[in-house]
C-alpha positions as CSV (number, residue, x, y, z in Angstrom):
1,M,54.5,-62.7,-17.8
2,A,50.7,-62.6,-17.8
3,S,50.6,-63.5,-14.1
4,L,53.0,-60.8,-13.3
5,L,50.9,-58.2,-15.2
6,G,47.9,-59.5,-13.3
7,R,49.6,-59.0,-10.0
8,V,50.6,-55.4,-11.1
9,A,47.1,-54.6,-12.2
10,V,45.4,-55.7,-8.9
11,S,48.0,-54.5,-6.5
12,G,46.6,-51.0,-6.2
13,L,49.5,-49.4,-8.1
14,R,48.7,-46.4,-10.1
15,P,47.6,-46.6,-13.7
16,A,50.9,-45.3,-15.2
17,L,52.7,-48.4,-13.8
18,V,50.2,-50.7,-15.4
19,V,50.5,-48.9,-18.7
20,G,54.3,-49.2,-18.6
21,C,54.1,-52.9,-17.9
22,Q,51.7,-53.5,-20.7
23,R,53.9,-51.6,-23.2
24,A,56.9,-53.8,-22.1
25,A,54.8,-56.9,-22.5
26,H,53.5,-56.0,-25.9
27,T,57.0,-55.5,-27.3
28,G,57.9,-59.1,-26.4
29,Q,60.6,-58.2,-23.9
30,P,61.9,-61.1,-21.8
31,L,61.0,-61.3,-18.2
32,P,64.2,-59.6,-16.9
33,S,63.6,-56.7,-19.3
34,L,60.0,-56.5,-18.1
35,R,61.1,-56.4,-14.5
36,A,63.5,-53.6,-15.5
37,A,60.7,-51.7,-17.2
38,I,58.6,-52.0,-14.0
39,A,61.4,-50.6,-11.9
40,A,62.0,-47.8,-14.4
41,T,58.3,-46.9,-14.4
42,I,58.2,-46.8,-10.7
43,A,61.3,-44.5,-10.6
44,A,60.0,-42.2,-13.3
45,N,56.6,-41.7,-11.8
46,Q,57.5,-41.9,-8.1
47,L,54.7,-44.4,-7.7
48,V,53.6,-46.0,-4.5
49,P,50.8,-48.5,-3.9
50,R,47.5,-46.9,-3.2
51,R,45.9,-47.6,0.2
52,P,42.2,-48.2,0.4
53,L,40.2,-45.2,1.9
54,Q,38.4,-45.9,5.1
55,P,35.8,-43.3,6.4
56,Q,36.9,-41.9,9.7
57,R,34.0,-40.7,11.8
58,R,34.3,-39.6,15.4
59,P,31.9,-40.6,18.0
60,A,29.2,-38.0,18.6
61,A,30.4,-37.1,22.2
62,A,34.0,-36.7,21.0
63,A,32.9,-34.5,18.1
64,A,30.8,-32.3,20.4
65,A,33.7,-31.8,22.8
66,A,36.1,-31.0,20.1
67,D,33.7,-28.5,18.5
68,A,33.3,-26.7,21.8
69,A,37.0,-26.6,22.4
70,T,37.5,-25.2,18.8
71,D,34.8,-22.6,19.3
72,A,36.3,-21.5,22.5
73,A,39.8,-21.2,21.2
74,P,40.0,-21.4,17.4
75,A,43.4,-22.0,15.9
76,A,44.6,-22.6,12.3
77,A,45.6,-26.2,11.5
78,P,49.2,-26.8,10.4
79,A,49.5,-27.2,6.6
80,G,49.0,-30.7,5.4
81,Q,47.3,-32.0,8.7
82,D,43.7,-33.1,9.1
83,R,41.4,-30.7,10.8
84,K,38.6,-32.0,13.1
85,A,35.5,-33.3,11.5
86,G,32.9,-30.8,10.5
87,S,35.5,-28.2,9.6
88,G,34.8,-28.4,5.9
89,R,38.5,-28.5,5.1
90,I,40.2,-31.2,2.9
91,G,42.1,-33.8,4.9
92,E,45.4,-33.9,3.1
93,A,47.6,-31.5,1.2
94,G,46.9,-31.5,-2.5
95,G,43.3,-32.6,-2.0
96,R,44.1,-36.3,-1.6
97,G,42.3,-38.5,1.0
98,L,38.7,-38.8,2.0
99,V,36.7,-35.6,2.3
100,D,35.2,-34.7,5.6
101,I,32.0,-36.6,5.7
102,N,30.4,-34.6,8.6
103,P,28.3,-31.5,7.9
104,P,30.0,-28.1,8.8
105,R,30.0,-27.4,12.5
106,G,26.6,-26.2,13.7
107,T,24.7,-27.5,10.7
108,R,22.7,-30.7,10.2
109,D,22.0,-33.5,7.7
110,F,18.5,-34.7,7.3
111,F,18.2,-38.5,6.8
112,P,14.8,-39.8,5.7
113,E,13.6,-40.2,9.3
114,D,14.7,-36.7,10.1
115,K,13.1,-35.3,7.0
116,R,9.8,-36.9,7.9
117,V,9.7,-35.0,11.2
118,Q,10.7,-31.8,9.5
119,N,7.9,-32.1,6.9
120,W,5.4,-32.9,9.6
121,L,6.5,-29.7,11.6
122,F,6.4,-27.5,8.5
123,G,2.9,-28.9,7.7
124,E,1.7,-28.0,11.2
125,W,3.1,-24.4,10.8
126,A,1.5,-24.0,7.4
127,A,-1.9,-25.5,8.6
128,V,-2.1,-23.0,11.5
129,S,-1.1,-20.1,9.2
130,E,-3.8,-20.9,6.7
131,A,-6.4,-21.5,9.4
132,F,-5.8,-17.8,10.4
133,G,-6.2,-16.6,6.8
134,F,-2.5,-16.0,6.1
135,E,-0.8,-16.3,2.7
136,Q,2.7,-17.8,2.2
137,V,5.6,-15.8,0.8
138,D,9.3,-16.7,0.3
139,F,12.6,-14.9,-0.3
140,P,16.2,-15.8,-1.2
141,V,18.5,-17.2,1.4
142,L,21.2,-14.8,0.1
143,E,20.3,-11.2,0.7
144,S,22.1,-7.8,0.6
145,E,24.2,-7.3,3.8
146,E,22.6,-3.8,4.1
147,L,19.3,-5.3,5.2
148,Y,20.8,-6.5,8.4
149,V,23.4,-3.8,9.3
150,R,21.1,-0.8,9.1
151,K,19.1,-1.5,12.3
152,A,19.3,-5.0,13.4
153,G,21.2,-4.8,16.7
154,E,24.8,-5.3,17.5
155,E,24.6,-9.0,18.3
156,I,23.0,-10.2,15.1
157,T,25.3,-8.1,13.0
158,D,28.3,-9.8,14.6
159,Q,26.7,-13.2,13.9
160,L,26.3,-12.6,10.1
161,Y,27.6,-15.0,7.5
162,N,28.6,-12.2,5.2
163,F,31.0,-11.8,2.4
164,E,31.7,-10.0,-0.9
165,D,30.5,-11.9,-4.0
166,K,32.4,-12.1,-7.3
167,G,30.6,-8.9,-8.5
168,G,31.9,-6.9,-5.5
169,R,28.6,-6.8,-3.8
170,R,28.3,-7.2,0.1
171,V,25.9,-10.1,0.7
172,A,24.8,-12.2,3.7
173,L,23.1,-15.5,4.4
174,R,19.8,-14.3,6.1
175,P,20.0,-14.6,9.9
176,E,16.2,-14.0,10.1
177,L,13.2,-13.5,7.8
178,T,11.6,-10.1,8.9
179,P,14.0,-7.8,6.9
180,S,13.3,-9.8,3.8
181,L,9.5,-9.5,4.4
182,A,10.0,-5.7,4.8
183,R,11.8,-5.6,1.4
184,L,8.8,-7.4,-0.2
185,V,6.4,-4.9,1.4
186,L,8.5,-2.0,0.0
187,Q,8.5,-3.6,-3.4
188,K,4.7,-3.6,-3.5
189,G,4.5,0.0,-2.2
190,K,1.1,1.6,-2.6
191,G,-0.2,-1.5,-4.5
192,L,-0.2,-3.6,-1.4
193,A,-3.7,-4.2,-0.1
194,L,-3.8,-3.7,3.7
195,P,-3.9,-5.4,6.0
196,A,-1.5,-7.9,4.6
197,K,-1.2,-11.2,6.5
198,W,1.8,-13.3,5.3
199,F,3.6,-16.3,6.6
200,S,6.9,-17.8,5.6
201,I,9.1,-20.9,6.4
202,G,12.7,-20.6,5.6
203,Q,16.3,-21.4,6.6
204,C,18.3,-18.9,8.6
205,W,22.0,-18.7,9.4
206,R,23.9,-17.2,12.4
207,Y,27.5,-17.7,13.3
208,E,27.1,-18.4,17.0
209,R,28.2,-21.1,19.4
210,A,26.1,-24.3,18.9
211,T,24.3,-25.6,22.1
212,R,21.1,-27.6,22.7
213,G,18.4,-25.9,20.7
214,R,20.8,-23.5,19.1
215,R,22.6,-24.1,15.8
216,R,24.3,-22.0,13.2
217,E,21.5,-22.8,10.8
218,H,17.9,-23.4,11.6
219,Y,14.5,-23.3,9.9
220,Q,12.0,-20.6,11.1
221,W,8.3,-20.0,10.8
222,N,7.2,-16.4,10.6
223,M,3.8,-14.8,10.7
224,D,3.5,-11.1,10.1
225,I,0.7,-8.5,9.9
226,V,1.2,-5.3,8.0
227,G,-1.2,-2.4,8.3
228,V,-2.8,-2.8,11.7
229,A,-1.8,-0.3,14.3
230,G,-3.6,-1.8,17.4
231,V,-2.8,-4.7,19.6
232,E,-5.5,-6.6,17.9
233,A,-2.8,-7.8,15.5
234,E,-0.5,-9.0,18.4
235,S,-3.5,-10.8,20.0
236,E,-4.2,-12.6,16.7
237,L,-0.6,-13.8,16.4
238,L,-0.5,-15.0,20.0
239,A,-3.7,-16.9,19.3
240,A,-1.9,-18.6,16.3
241,I,1.0,-19.6,18.5
242,V,-1.3,-21.1,21.2
243,T,-3.2,-22.9,18.5
244,F,0.0,-24.5,17.2
245,F,1.0,-25.6,20.8
246,Q,-2.4,-27.1,21.3
247,R,-2.2,-29.1,18.0
248,L,1.1,-30.6,19.3
249,G,-0.5,-31.7,22.6
250,L,1.1,-28.9,24.7
251,G,-0.8,-27.0,27.3
252,P,-0.3,-23.9,29.5
253,S,1.4,-26.0,32.1
254,D,4.0,-27.0,29.6
255,V,4.7,-23.6,27.9
256,G,3.8,-20.0,28.4
257,L,4.2,-16.7,26.6
258,K,6.0,-13.8,28.3
259,V,4.5,-10.4,27.2
260,S,5.8,-6.8,27.7
261,S,6.3,-3.6,25.7
262,R,9.5,-1.8,24.7
263,K,7.7,1.4,25.7
264,V,8.1,0.3,29.3
265,L,11.9,0.5,29.1
266,Q,11.6,3.7,27.0
267,A,9.6,5.4,29.8
268,V,12.0,4.3,32.5
269,L,15.0,5.5,30.5
270,A,13.3,8.9,29.9
271,R,12.6,9.2,33.6
272,Y,16.3,9.0,34.4
273,G,17.3,11.3,31.5
274,I,19.1,8.6,29.5
275,P,19.5,9.7,25.8
276,E,17.4,8.0,23.2
277,A,20.5,6.9,21.4
278,S,21.3,4.6,24.3
279,F,18.0,2.8,24.0
280,G,19.1,0.1,21.5
281,P,22.3,-0.8,23.3
282,V,20.4,-1.0,26.6
283,C,17.9,-3.4,25.0
284,V,20.6,-5.6,23.9
285,I,22.0,-5.9,27.5
286,V,18.5,-6.3,29.1
287,D,17.8,-9.1,26.6
288,K,20.7,-11.1,28.2
289,M,19.4,-10.8,31.8
290,E,18.3,-14.4,32.0
291,K,21.6,-15.6,30.5
292,I,24.2,-13.6,32.5
293,P,24.5,-12.7,36.3
294,R,23.0,-9.4,37.6
295,E,26.5,-8.1,38.3
296,K,27.4,-8.5,34.6
297,V,24.3,-6.6,33.6
298,V,25.2,-3.8,36.0
299,E,28.8,-3.7,34.6
300,E,27.7,-3.6,31.0
301,L,25.1,-0.9,31.6
302,A,27.8,1.2,33.5
303,K,30.0,0.8,30.4
304,L,27.3,2.6,28.4
305,G,27.5,5.5,30.8
306,V,24.3,4.8,32.7
307,A,24.4,6.2,36.2
308,A,24.2,3.9,39.2
309,D,20.8,5.2,40.4
310,A,19.5,4.8,36.9
311,I,20.8,1.2,36.7
312,E,19.0,0.4,39.9
313,G,15.8,2.0,38.7
314,I,15.9,0.1,35.4
315,L,16.4,-3.2,37.2
316,Q,13.6,-2.6,39.7
317,A,11.2,-1.7,36.8
318,L,12.2,-4.7,34.8
319,A,11.4,-6.9,37.9
320,I,7.7,-6.0,37.8
321,K,5.5,-9.0,37.1
322,T,2.0,-7.6,36.9
323,V,0.3,-5.0,34.8
324,E,-1.2,-3.4,38.0
325,E,2.4,-2.8,39.4
326,L,3.4,-1.4,36.0
327,E,0.4,1.0,36.1
328,A,1.4,2.1,39.6
329,L,4.9,3.0,38.4
330,L,4.1,4.6,35.0
331,G,0.5,5.8,35.4
332,A,-2.8,4.6,33.9
333,D,-2.4,7.0,30.9
334,N,0.9,5.5,29.8
335,H,0.7,4.0,26.3
336,A,2.5,0.7,27.3
337,V,0.1,0.2,30.1
338,A,-2.9,0.8,27.9
339,D,-1.6,-1.6,25.2
340,L,-1.0,-4.3,27.7
341,R,-4.4,-4.0,29.4
342,Q,-6.1,-4.3,26.0
343,L,-3.9,-7.2,25.0
344,F,-4.8,-9.2,28.2
345,S,-8.5,-8.4,27.7
346,L,-8.4,-9.8,24.1
347,A,-6.5,-12.8,25.4
348,A,-9.3,-13.6,27.7
349,A,-11.8,-13.3,24.8
350,Y,-9.7,-15.7,22.7
351,G,-9.5,-18.1,25.7
352,Y,-5.7,-18.2,26.2
353,A,-5.2,-15.7,29.0
354,D,-3.8,-18.5,31.2
355,W,-0.9,-18.9,28.7
356,L,0.2,-15.3,29.2
357,V,2.7,-14.0,31.7
358,F,3.6,-10.3,32.1
359,D,7.3,-9.9,32.4
360,A,8.7,-6.3,32.0
361,S,12.2,-7.7,31.4
362,V,11.2,-9.0,27.9
363,V,12.5,-6.6,25.3
364,R,13.8,-8.9,22.6
365,G,17.4,-8.4,21.2
366,L,16.6,-7.0,17.8
367,A,16.8,-3.2,17.6
368,Y,13.8,-2.7,15.3
369,Y,11.1,-3.6,17.9
370,T,9.0,-0.6,18.9
371,G,6.1,-1.7,21.1
372,V,4.6,-5.0,22.4
373,V,7.1,-7.8,22.5
374,F,6.6,-11.5,23.5
375,E,8.4,-14.8,23.7
376,G,7.5,-18.4,24.2
377,F,9.2,-20.4,27.0
378,D,9.0,-23.8,28.5
379,R,7.7,-23.8,32.1
380,A,10.4,-26.2,33.3
381,G,13.0,-23.6,32.3
382,T,15.4,-26.0,30.7
383,L,15.4,-24.6,27.2
384,R,16.1,-21.2,25.6
385,A,13.2,-19.2,24.1
386,I,10.9,-21.2,21.9
387,C,9.7,-18.3,19.8
388,G,9.6,-14.5,19.9
389,G,8.3,-11.4,18.2
390,G,6.6,-8.1,18.6
391,R,5.7,-4.8,16.9
392,Y,8.2,-3.1,14.5
393,D,6.4,0.0,13.2
394,K,9.6,1.8,12.1
395,L,11.5,-0.9,10.2
396,L,10.3,0.2,6.7
397,G,11.5,3.7,7.3
398,T,14.9,2.4,8.3
399,F,15.1,0.9,4.8
400,G,14.2,4.2,3.1
401,G,10.5,3.5,2.6
402,E,7.3,4.8,4.2
403,D,6.6,3.4,7.6
404,Q,3.7,1.1,8.2
405,P,2.4,-0.5,11.4
406,C,3.8,-4.0,11.4
407,T,4.0,-6.9,13.9
408,G,5.2,-10.5,13.7
409,F,7.0,-13.4,15.2
410,G,9.7,-16.0,14.4
411,F,9.4,-19.6,15.6
412,G,12.5,-21.8,15.1
413,D,12.5,-25.6,14.6
414,A,15.3,-26.6,17.0
415,V,13.9,-25.8,20.4
416,I,10.4,-27.0,19.8
417,V,11.7,-30.4,18.6
418,E,13.8,-30.7,21.8
419,L,10.8,-29.8,23.9
420,L,8.6,-32.4,22.1
421,K,11.3,-35.0,22.7
422,D,11.4,-34.2,26.4
423,K,7.5,-34.4,26.6
424,K,7.5,-37.6,24.5
425,L,5.2,-35.9,22.1
426,L,7.3,-36.1,18.9
427,P,5.4,-38.3,16.5
428,Q,7.0,-41.6,15.4
429,L,6.6,-41.2,11.6
430,Q,7.3,-44.3,9.4
431,H,8.0,-44.6,5.7
432,T,4.9,-46.0,4.2
433,V,3.6,-47.1,0.8
434,D,0.3,-48.5,-0.4
435,D,1.7,-51.2,-2.6
436,L,4.9,-53.1,-3.2
437,V,4.9,-54.5,-6.8
438,M,7.2,-57.3,-7.8
439,P,7.5,-59.5,-10.9
440,Q,8.1,-63.1,-9.9
441,D,9.7,-63.7,-13.3
442,E,11.9,-61.3,-15.2
443,S,9.8,-62.1,-18.3
444,L,7.1,-60.1,-16.7
445,R,9.2,-57.0,-15.9
446,T,7.4,-54.7,-18.4
447,E,4.0,-55.9,-17.2
448,A,4.9,-55.3,-13.5
449,T,6.2,-51.8,-14.5
450,A,2.9,-51.0,-16.2
451,I,0.9,-52.1,-13.2
452,A,3.0,-50.0,-10.8
453,Q,2.5,-46.9,-13.0
454,R,-1.2,-47.6,-13.3
455,L,-1.5,-47.7,-9.5
456,R,0.5,-44.5,-9.1
457,A,-1.8,-42.7,-11.6
458,A,-4.7,-43.7,-9.4
459,G,-3.0,-41.9,-6.5
460,R,-1.5,-44.8,-4.7
461,R,2.1,-44.8,-3.3
462,V,4.0,-47.6,-5.0
463,D,7.4,-49.1,-4.5
464,L,8.4,-51.2,-7.6
465,V,11.1,-53.9,-7.1
466,L,13.7,-52.9,-9.7
467,E,15.9,-56.1,-9.9
468,P,15.4,-59.8,-9.5
469,K,14.7,-60.7,-5.9
470,R,13.5,-63.7,-4.0
471,L,10.0,-63.8,-2.5
472,K,11.4,-63.8,1.0
473,W,13.2,-60.5,0.2
474,A,10.0,-59.0,-1.0
475,F,8.2,-59.8,2.3
476,K,11.1,-58.1,4.2
477,Q,11.0,-55.1,2.0
478,A,7.3,-54.8,2.4
479,E,7.8,-54.8,6.2
480,R,10.6,-52.1,5.9
481,C,8.4,-49.7,3.9
482,N,5.2,-50.6,5.8
483,A,3.4,-51.5,2.6
484,A,-0.3,-52.2,2.8
485,R,-0.3,-54.7,0.0
486,L,2.2,-56.9,-1.8
487,V,1.2,-57.2,-5.5
488,L,2.9,-60.2,-7.2
489,V,3.0,-60.5,-11.0
490,A,3.4,-64.2,-11.5
491,P,3.3,-66.3,-14.8
492,D,0.3,-68.5,-13.9
493,E,-1.9,-65.6,-12.6
494,W,-0.9,-63.3,-15.4
495,A,-2.0,-65.9,-17.9
496,K,-5.5,-65.7,-16.3
497,G,-5.5,-61.9,-16.4
498,T,-4.9,-61.6,-12.6
499,V,-2.2,-60.7,-10.1
500,R,-1.7,-62.1,-6.7
501,V,-2.5,-59.5,-4.0
502,K,-1.5,-60.1,-0.4
503,N,-3.0,-57.8,2.3
504,L,-0.1,-57.5,4.8
505,A,-2.3,-56.4,7.7
506,S,-4.8,-59.2,7.5
507,R,-2.5,-61.7,5.9
508,E,-5.2,-62.5,3.4
509,E,-4.4,-63.0,-0.3
510,A,-6.4,-63.4,-3.5
511,D,-6.0,-63.4,-7.2
512,V,-7.4,-60.0,-8.4
513,P,-8.3,-59.1,-12.0
514,L,-6.4,-56.2,-13.3
515,D,-9.5,-54.0,-13.7
516,Q,-10.3,-54.4,-10.0
517,L,-6.7,-53.8,-8.7
518,V,-7.2,-50.1,-7.9
C-alpha cells in the first residue's frame, strides 16, 4: 500500500488525488478498496497527470519574420490557442501553461552584458551634458495625453500608447521628452532663471513597426536650452553632439549633421499662396522625402490641395544644397538665410564646420519646430537618423503658457549602438570585481563575511562565495568575474592572523596580515 501511495505521489497527479489516497490508506481500507478510492477520486476531480512544462522559444530569425507578418496583417488569435511569442498573451485558455517568455514585440530585455553597454552610453551622454554646464531633470514615463495631441504632428499622435486610466483620465506613455520638459518650464514660471540649460535621459514609447534601429521603446538623451533667442543656442547644442561623437571615436567621415530651417519652407509656401494652416501637414510629408518615392510625395501634397506648380516649386527649393543657392532664391534679408549664415560662422569658430551639411529638405516631423532644424546621419547611408532637433519657440504657448525661445535635440540609443557595431567601436565591457573572497572551511564563514564587508567599506568591489565550494571552482569563478585578487580565508593562515591573497594577473600569492589587506 505504501508503494502504491508513493507511485501516486510522484506520478505528477494533482494534489486532490494524493489526498484522497492518503485518506483511504489512513482508514485501513484493503488494497481493492484503496484502488476503488483512487478511481473515485479521479472521477470526482476529473484529474489527469500533469505534464512537465518546457520553455518554447523561437529562433530569432523566425520570431522576426513572424513579427513582421503580424504587423503587416494583424489578426485575432482563436480562443484557447497560443499566440506568437512576444504577444504578451497567455498561452492556454484559463491561464494554464507557460507564460510567454519573450518581451512584448518591439521591446527589449537587458541582460548584464547589455546593461553594461547601456550604462556606458548613458555615462557618455551625462558626461558631455555636464561638460557643457547642463543640469539633469527627469519626468514620469506616464503623462497626460493632452501633452502630445495639442501640437505634436499627426504621425506621432497616431503612434501613441494611450489609454484611459481607472480614474477616467486620458494618459499616454511618453513618445518623446520635449513636451514633458515644457511642462516643467511652465511649472517654474517666472521663477525659472534664464537661460536654463537642462538635459534628460529617459525611456520613450511609440507604436510603430520595429526595424533595425527603430523599436517601440527606446531610451533618449535630450539637451535643451530655454531663454536664448539666437542661433548661438543651436551652435552650442551641435557642439555637444559633435563632442559626443568624438568621444566615441567617430569623425566627420563617419557621421554628419544636416542643417536647415523651417523658415525656408514657410517662405516657399508663402510665395505660392499656400495657407499657413497647411504648413504642418506639408512638413510631415516633406519629412518622409528620403523614405518614400518622389511620386508618392507629389501625390500626398496634391491630396492636401497644393497646386502642381507649387509642388514643383517646393521640391526644387528643397533640393538646394548650399546657403548661397538659398540666398539667391530667398534674398539676403531673409531670416532663414541670416540664421543659417550665422550658424555656419559659429560652427567654424567651434571647429566643427566640416561636420555640417546644408540640406533644405530637413524639416523634422514634429509640428512644434519653428526655426533652425538639424539631424545626425551616417555617411554610409545605411541607417535612419541618429539624432534630431531644432528650435521650438511656440511650444509653451501651445500648452497655454507664455512663449519662451527654446531649442533642443533628442538622441536615441538604438541607432548609435548599431552604428558603433558596424564601425567596431562598441566597447567590450566585462563584469569585473576587485576581490573574490572565499572561506576554505565553513567554520570560517563569519570571518570571511566580515573580511568581505571590510573590503567593501574601503571602496573595493567584492564577490563573496556564499556556499561551500572547491578551490578549483573558486579559480573559475574568479576568471568569470575578472577578479583582480582571490582572498582565501583558511584555518592555518587565520590562526596566524593572515589570509592567503593570490594576485590573479601576476599569479603571485602571499599571506597578508588583516590590517594590510586593504
